[in-house]
C-alpha positions in Angstrom: -10.4 -12.8 78.6 -9.7 -9.1 78.1 -7.8 -7.8 75.1 -5.2 -5.1 75.6 -6.3 -1.6 74.7 -3.7 -1.7 72.0 -5.0 -4.9 70.4 -5.2 -4.7 66.7 -6.1 -7.0 63.8 -3.0 -6.6 61.7 -4.1 -9.4 59.2 -5.6 -7.7 56.2 -7.3 -10.6 54.6 -8.3 -8.9 51.3 -4.8 -7.5 50.9 -3.2 -10.9 51.5 -5.6 -12.7 49.2 -5.0 -10.2 46.5 -1.3 -10.5 46.7 -1.4 -14.3 46.5 -3.8 -14.2 43.5 -2.5 -11.3 41.6 1.3 -11.2 42.0 3.0 -12.6 39.0 6.6 -13.8 38.6 9.0 -10.9 37.9 12.6 -12.0 38.1 13.9 -8.5 37.6 12.0 -7.3 40.7 12.8 -10.5 42.5 16.6 -9.9 42.0 16.2 -6.5 43.5 14.5 -8.1 46.5 17.3 -10.7 46.9 19.8 -7.9 47.0 17.8 -6.1 49.7 17.5 -9.2 51.8 21.2 -10.0 51.4 21.8 -6.6 52.8 20.1 -8.0 55.9 16.9 -5.8 55.5 13.5 -7.2 56.4 11.1 -7.5 53.5 7.6 -6.0 53.2 4.6 -8.2 52.7 4.4 -7.1 49.0 8.1 -8.0 48.5 7.5 -11.4 50.1 4.6 -11.9 47.7 7.0 -11.4 44.7 9.2 -14.2 46.0 6.1 -16.4 46.5 5.2 -15.9 42.8 8.5 -17.4 41.5 7.8 -20.6 39.7 10.5 -20.9 37.0 13.4 -23.2 37.4 15.8 -20.2 37.0 14.0 -18.1 39.5 13.8 -21.0 42.1 17.5 -21.6 41.8 18.3 -18.0 42.5 15.8 -18.0 45.4 17.5 -21.0 47.0 21.0 -19.6 46.3 20.1 -16.3 48.0 18.6 -18.1 51.0 21.8 -20.1 51.4 24.0 -17.1 51.2 21.9 -15.1 53.6 22.0 -17.9 56.2 25.8 -18.0 55.9 26.0 -14.3 56.4 23.8 -14.1 59.4 24.2 -17.5 61.1 27.4 -19.0 59.7 27.2 -22.7 59.9 25.7 -23.1 63.3 22.6 -25.1 64.1 21.0 -24.7 67.6 19.7 -27.9 69.2 16.9 -28.3 71.7 14.4 -30.9 73.0 10.6 -30.6 73.5 9.4 -31.8 76.9 5.7 -32.4 77.1 4.6 -31.7 80.7 0.9 -32.4 80.4 -1.7 -33.0 77.6 -5.0 -32.2 79.2 -6.8 -29.8 77.0 -10.2 -28.0 76.9 -10.1 -27.3 73.2 -11.3 -29.4 70.2 -8.8 -28.5 67.5 -9.8 -30.9 64.8 -6.2 -31.7 63.7 -4.7 -32.4 67.2 -4.3 -35.7 69.0 -4.7 -33.9 72.3 -8.1 -32.4 71.6 -10.7 -33.0 74.3 -12.9 -35.3 72.2 -10.1 -37.7 71.3 -11.2 -40.4 73.7 -8.4 -42.8 72.9 -5.7 -40.3 74.0 -3.9 -41.2 77.2 -4.1 -38.1 79.4 -1.4 -37.3 81.9 0.4 -34.5 83.7 3.9 -35.2 85.0 4.3 -35.2 88.7 7.2 -33.3 90.2 9.2 -36.5 90.5 8.4 -37.6 87.0 9.4 -34.2 85.6 12.7 -34.4 87.5 13.2 -37.9 86.0 12.6 -36.5 82.5 15.0 -33.7 82.9 17.7 -36.0 84.4 17.4 -38.3 81.4 17.6 -35.4 78.9 20.7 -34.1 80.7 22.3 -37.6 80.6 22.0 -37.4 76.8 23.5 -33.9 76.7 20.6 -31.5 76.2 21.0 -28.0 77.5 17.9 -26.3 75.9 14.3 -27.3 76.4 10.9 -26.2 75.3 8.2 -27.2 77.8 4.9 -28.0 76.1 1.5 -27.8 77.9 -2.0 -28.5 76.8 -4.6 -25.7 77.2 -6.2 -26.5 80.5 -7.0 -24.6 83.7 -4.7 -27.1 85.3 -1.7 -25.5 83.7 -1.8 -22.1 85.4 1.0 -19.5 85.0 2.1 -20.5 88.5 2.3 -24.2 87.5 4.2 -23.3 84.3 6.6 -21.1 86.3 7.2 -23.9 88.9 8.0 -26.4 86.1 10.5 -23.9 84.7 12.2 -23.5 88.1 12.4 -27.3 88.4 14.2 -27.6 85.1 16.8 -25.2 86.1 17.4 -26.8 89.5 18.0 -30.4 88.2 21.8 -31.2 87.8 23.2 -34.5 86.7 27.0 -34.7 86.5 28.1 -31.9 84.2 24.5 -31.7 82.9 22.2 -28.8 83.3 19.4 -27.0 81.6 20.5 -23.5 80.6 17.5 -22.3 78.7 13.8 -23.2 79.1 11.4 -22.0 76.4 7.6 -22.4 76.6 4.8 -23.5 74.3 1.5 -23.0 76.1 -1.8 -21.4 75.9 -1.9 -17.6 75.4 -2.0 -15.8 78.8 -3.1 -12.5 80.0 -0.5 -9.9 80.9 -0.2 -10.9 84.5 0.1 -14.5 83.6 2.9 -13.8 81.1 4.6 -11.7 83.9 4.5 -14.6 86.3 6.0 -17.0 83.8 8.6 -14.4 82.8 9.8 -14.1 86.4 10.7 -17.8 86.4 13.5 -17.1 83.9 12.0 -18.4 80.7 13.7 -17.9 77.3 11.2 -17.7 74.5 7.4 -18.0 74.8 5.8 -19.5 71.8 2.2 -19.1 70.6 1.4 -20.4 67.2 -1.6 -18.8 65.4 -2.0 -22.2 63.5 -3.6 -20.4 60.6 -3.9 -16.6 59.9 -6.9 -17.1 57.7 -10.0 -16.3 59.8 -12.5 -18.5 58.0 -10.1 -21.5 58.2 -9.3 -20.7 61.8 -13.0 -20.9 62.6 -13.3 -24.2 60.7 -10.7 -26.0 62.8 -11.3 -24.2 66.2 -14.9 -24.4 67.4 -16.2 -21.0 68.5 -17.3 -22.3 72.0 -13.7 -23.2 72.8 -11.2 -20.9 74.4 -9.0 -21.3 71.4 -11.9 -20.3 69.2 -11.1 -16.6 69.9 -8.9 -15.6 66.9 -8.1 -12.2 68.2 -7.1 -13.4 71.7 -4.5 -15.6 70.1 -3.4 -13.1 67.5 -2.5 -10.5 70.1 -0.8 -13.0 72.5 2.7 -11.8 71.8 1.7 -8.2 72.3 0.5 -9.0 75.8 3.7 -11.1 76.4 5.8 -8.0 75.4 3.8 -5.8 77.7 4.6 -8.3 80.5 8.4 -8.0 79.8 8.9 -11.0 77.5 11.0 -9.8 74.5 11.9 -13.2 73.1 8.7 -14.2 71.3 8.0 -17.2 69.1 5.3 -17.3 66.4 4.3 -20.0 63.9 1.7 -21.5 61.6 0.6 -25.0 61.0 1.1 -25.5 57.3 -1.5 -27.5 55.5 -4.6 -26.0 57.0 -4.8 -23.2 54.4 -2.9 -21.9 51.3 0.8 -22.0 52.2 1.5 -18.7 50.4 -1.2 -16.9 52.5 0.3 -18.3 55.7 3.8 -17.1 54.8 2.3 -13.6 54.2 0.5 -14.0 57.6 3.8 -14.8 59.4 5.6 -11.9 57.7 2.7 -9.6 58.6 2.9 -10.7 62.2 6.7 -10.2 62.3 6.4 -6.7 60.9 3.6 -5.9 63.4 5.8 -6.9 66.3 8.7 -5.0 65.0 6.5 -1.9 64.6 4.7 -2.0 67.9 7.2 -3.6 70.2 10.5 -2.5 68.6 11.6 -6.1 68.1 10.4 -8.8 65.8 9.8 -12.5 66.8 12.9 -14.3 68.1 11.7 -17.5 66.2 9.3 -18.6 63.6 8.1 -22.2 63.3 6.5 -23.7 60.2 5.4 -27.3 61.0 3.4 -29.2 58.5 0.3 -31.0 59.6 0.9 -34.7 60.5 -1.4 -37.6 61.3 -2.8 -37.6 64.8 -5.0 -39.9 66.9 -8.5 -40.1 65.4 -7.8 -37.5 62.8 -9.8 -37.9 59.6 -9.7 -34.6 57.7 -9.9 -33.6 54.1 -6.8 -31.5 53.7 -6.8 -29.8 50.3 -4.0 -27.5 51.3 -1.4 -30.1 52.2 2.1 -28.7 51.5 4.4 -30.7 49.2 8.1 -31.2 49.8 8.9 -28.8 47.0 6.6 -26.1 48.5 8.0 -26.7 51.9 11.6 -26.0 50.6 10.3 -22.8 49.0 8.5 -21.5 52.1 11.6 -22.0 54.3 13.8 -20.2 51.8 11.3 -17.3 51.5 10.9 -16.9 55.2 14.7 -16.8 55.6 14.9 -14.0 53.1 11.9 -12.1 54.5 13.0 -12.1 58.1 16.8 -12.2 58.1 17.4 -12.0 61.9 14.6 -14.3 63.0 15.5 -17.9 64.0 13.7 -20.5 61.9 12.8 -23.7 63.6 12.3 -27.0 61.7 10.9 -29.7 64.0 11.2 -33.5 64.0 7.7 -33.6 62.4 9.8 -33.7 59.2 11.6 -36.9 58.1 15.4 -37.0 58.4 15.6 -37.0 54.6 13.6 -33.7 54.3 15.5 -32.2 57.2 18.7 -33.1 55.3 17.6 -31.1 52.3 15.9 -28.2 53.9 18.3 -27.3 56.6 20.6 -25.5 54.2 17.9 -23.0 53.1 17.8 -21.0 56.3 16.9 -23.2 59.3 18.8 -22.2 62.4 17.2 -24.4 65.1 16.1 -28.1 65.2 15.0 -30.5 67.9 16.8 -33.8 68.3 16.2 -37.1 70.1 12.5 -36.0 70.3 9.9 -37.9 72.4 6.3 -36.6 72.3 4.8 -39.1 74.8 4.3 -37.7 78.3 7.2 -39.3 80.2 8.8 -40.5 77.0 12.4 -39.6 77.9 12.5 -42.0 80.9 12.9 -44.9 78.5 14.8 -43.5 75.5 15.9 -46.5 73.5 13.8 -48.7 71.4 10.3 -47.2 72.0 7.8 -47.4 69.2 5.6 -44.4 68.6 2.1 -44.7 70.1 -0.3 -42.3 68.3 -2.6 -42.4 71.3 0.1 -41.0 73.6 1.5 -38.4 71.3 0.2 -35.2 69.8 1.2 -36.2 66.3 3.5 -38.6 64.5 7.1 -37.5 64.3 9.2 -38.1 61.2 12.8 -37.9 62.5 13.3 -40.4 65.3 17.1 -40.3 65.5 18.7 -40.0 68.9 20.6 -36.8 69.8 24.1 -38.3 69.1 23.0 -39.5 65.7 21.7 -36.0 64.8 25.0 -34.5 66.2 27.0 -36.7 63.9 24.8 -36.0 60.9 25.2 -32.2 61.4 29.0 -32.5 61.9 29.5 -34.5 58.7 27.5 -31.9 56.8 29.8 -29.2 58.1 27.5 -27.6 60.6 28.4 -26.7 64.2 25.8 -28.1 66.5 25.3 -25.5 69.2 23.8 -25.6 72.7 24.6 -21.9 73.2 22.5 -20.0 75.7 24.9 -17.1 76.3 22.8 -14.2 74.8 19.8 -15.1 76.8 21.8 -15.5 80.0 23.8 -12.3 79.5 20.9 -10.1 78.7 21.3 -10.0 74.9 17.6 -10.5 74.1 14.9 -8.5 72.4 16.1 -5.1 71.3 19.6 -5.7 72.8 19.9 -8.8 70.7 19.0 -6.9 67.6 21.6 -4.2 68.4 24.3 -6.9 68.2 22.7 -8.9 65.4 21.8 -6.3 62.8 25.4 -5.1 62.2 26.6 -8.7 62.1 28.4 -8.5 65.4 26.6 -11.6 66.5 29.3 -13.7 64.9 31.7 -12.5 67.6 29.6 -14.3 70.2 27.7 -17.1 68.4 30.4 -19.0 66.6 32.8 -19.1 69.7 30.0 -20.1 72.0 28.8 -22.8 69.6 32.4 -24.2 69.5 32.7 -24.3 73.3 29.3 -25.9 73.9 30.0 -28.5 71.2 33.3 -29.3 72.9 31.3 -29.7 76.2 29.0 -32.2 74.5 31.9 -34.1 72.9 33.7 -34.5 76.2 30.7 -35.5 78.3 28.3 -37.3 76.0 29.6 -37.8 72.5 30.2 -41.3 70.9 33.7 -41.9 69.6 32.6 -41.3 66.0 30.9 -38.0 67.0 33.8 -36.9 69.1 36.2 -37.5 66.2 34.0 -35.7 63.7 33.4 -32.8 66.2 37.0 -32.1 67.0 37.9 -32.3 63.3 35.3 -29.6 62.6 36.4 -27.5 65.5 40.0 -27.6 64.1 38.7 -26.5 60.7 36.8 -23.6 62.3 39.8 -22.5 64.2 41.9 -22.5 61.1 39.5 -20.1 59.5 39.9 -17.5 62.3 42.7 -14.9 62.0 45.2 -14.7 64.8 43.6 -12.5 67.4 42.9 -12.2 71.1 39.5 -13.8 70.5 41.1 -16.9 68.8 43.5 -17.2 71.7 40.6 -17.1 74.2 38.6 -19.7 72.2 41.7 -22.0 72.2 42.2 -21.4 76.0 38.5 -22.1 76.7 38.7 -25.4 74.7 41.6 -26.5 76.7 39.7 -25.6 79.9 36.7 -27.7 78.7 39.0 -30.7 78.1 40.2 -30.3 81.7 36.7 -30.3 83.1 35.6 -26.6 83.2 32.1 -26.0 82.1 29.8 -23.1 81.1 32.4 -20.8 79.6 30.9 -18.2 77.4 31.5 -15.1 75.3 
């Protein structure tokens, strides 16, 4: 492994520790920061620390109110949906918290064959999915060429009106050439989670002899991805390994570093909480409570206004119901973590020896769709920006002035109508068209509204993949 000549350690441990320990609640200062964030300006690490220091009931109410308002300003009421698809779980690392670690002897190891991968995609399409994230263990088996071929397979499978329109990747950090090979297959976002930004904790959970034991190789993964031409980058931390406030500051530091060096921040940030896994027996003094989880989501929303926030099905449906309003913009639905799990969707019980961790929200896609609709959210399968070249810096050109609403809400409505026509249950279809009607009523009479209405009629008549 060879680090780029531009590799830099942008995590200043002493500074972050000092901010966590020494920053005290200051509501006057916090209100100034709320105003800055509501003006859609990214926050500094120091400003984020001020929000992390809020403990009073009054301050927390204002924090959550600001996060709700900012989300409405930037994202409206859209929630993007995707499904994770585990392609293989062989792994050469021994991360102590992971059910796929190499020493977990009870884990059932498998890599999908080509035909099995096709069957998985066919079943996902039959349920209405349009966006996938392919997940791979860290193993020499999963070469950049193998990942790229898996991506091409996803795009080539068509069932009825079903098709996969965006494939994201969660895999081991690659070198520049490896990232370039994967990029050429037409991926969307490439995710690499640092897990924890605290060096000592990182070493505690990732043995030095493992490939993943190299903190700096992982920390600079997104820099190499950008050098290879990937400008949609996803970062994340596994909350519960170390102090949650430190990890928030680590994520913000990472986002600011990418903005400074690459000219564009991360496309997404993920913030999963550690969950039980096969053979896991750890003392976890930093487990994140539900109240802390709500706070960290709201603070991340305010700190990085234009970054998508992903809340996964690790969380229970009850927690997702509470937290989604504070700034989440993407969720997975109908999730199966077992290798090959989508080939038998209904009625499966979770098997901890076949999954990376235990999931909390086991609802099927249509149930999640109905839930979102009844809460007033537009479930979106939109992939238009990615497919029309509005990524990276180009995406920010549209997003920062707020022009993204010209594209996202119309595309969300159209992809929702596609789902309702092709896959929705009667109750979901009724709720969906009711919400679409309400959304259309909000729009002023214009050429755009006329085009949305015309596209909706075209969808009802069988036309697909219309986009703004």
